[in-house]
C-alpha positions as CSV (number, residue, x, y, z in Angstrom):
1,M,0.0,0.0,0.0
2,R,1.8,3.1,-1.3
3,P,0.6,6.6,-1.1
4,S,-0.5,8.3,-4.3
5,Y,2.3,10.3,-6.0
6,V,0.0,13.2,-6.6
7,N,-0.9,13.4,-3.0
8,L,2.7,13.1,-2.0
9,I,3.8,15.9,-4.3
10,M,0.9,18.1,-3.0
11,L,2.0,17.5,0.6
12,C,5.6,18.3,-0.3
13,G,4.4,21.5,-1.9
14,L,2.4,22.4,1.2
15,L,5.5,21.8,3.3
16,M,7.6,24.0,1.0
17,L,4.9,26.8,1.3
18,N,4.8,26.4,5.0
19,I,8.6,26.8,5.3
20,I,8.5,29.9,3.0
21,F,5.7,31.5,4.9
22,T,7.5,30.9,8.2
23,Q,10.7,32.3,6.9
24,N,8.9,35.4,5.6
25,M,7.1,35.8,8.9
26,V,10.3,35.8,10.9
27,H,11.9,38.2,8.5
28,Q,9.0,40.6,8.7
29,F,9.0,40.3,12.5
30,F,12.7,41.3,12.5
31,Y,11.8,44.5,10.5
32,Q,8.8,45.1,12.7
33,N,6.2,44.8,9.9
34,Y,3.6,43.3,12.2
35,G,0.8,43.5,9.6
36,W,2.7,41.2,7.3
37,V,3.6,38.9,10.2
38,L,-0.1,38.4,10.9
39,I,-0.8,37.7,7.2
40,F,1.9,35.1,7.0
41,C,0.8,33.6,10.3
42,F,-2.8,33.3,8.9
43,L,-1.5,31.7,5.7
44,N,0.5,29.1,7.8
45,L,-2.6,28.3,9.8
46,L,-4.6,28.0,6.6
47,L,-2.2,25.4,5.2
48,F,-2.4,23.0,8.1
49,P,-6.0,21.9,7.7
50,I,-5.4,21.6,3.9
51,G,-2.5,19.2,4.6
52,I,-4.6,17.1,7.0
53,Y,-7.4,16.9,4.4
54,I,-5.0,15.7,1.7
55,Y,-3.4,13.1,4.1
56,K,-6.8,11.8,5.3
57,H,-8.1,11.7,1.7
58,D,-5.0,9.6,0.7
59,Q,-5.4,7.3,3.7
60,K,-9.1,6.7,2.8
61,G,-8.2,5.9,-0.8
62,M,-5.7,3.3,0.3
63,G,-8.1,1.4,2.6
C-alpha cells in the first residue's frame, strides 16, 4: 500500500509553502512589519488543515 504520488507531491508543496511563509514571517517580524507577520501567520494556519485533508483523503483511498 503506497501513497499516491500526486498526494505526496501536494504534501511536499504544502511543506515548502509552510517553510517559505514561516521564513517570511520571521523576516518581517525582525523588521517590525507586524501586519505582514499576521498575514503570513494566517497563511501558515490555513495550510495546516489543507495538509490534514490531503493526508486523510490519501489514507481513505488506500483502505
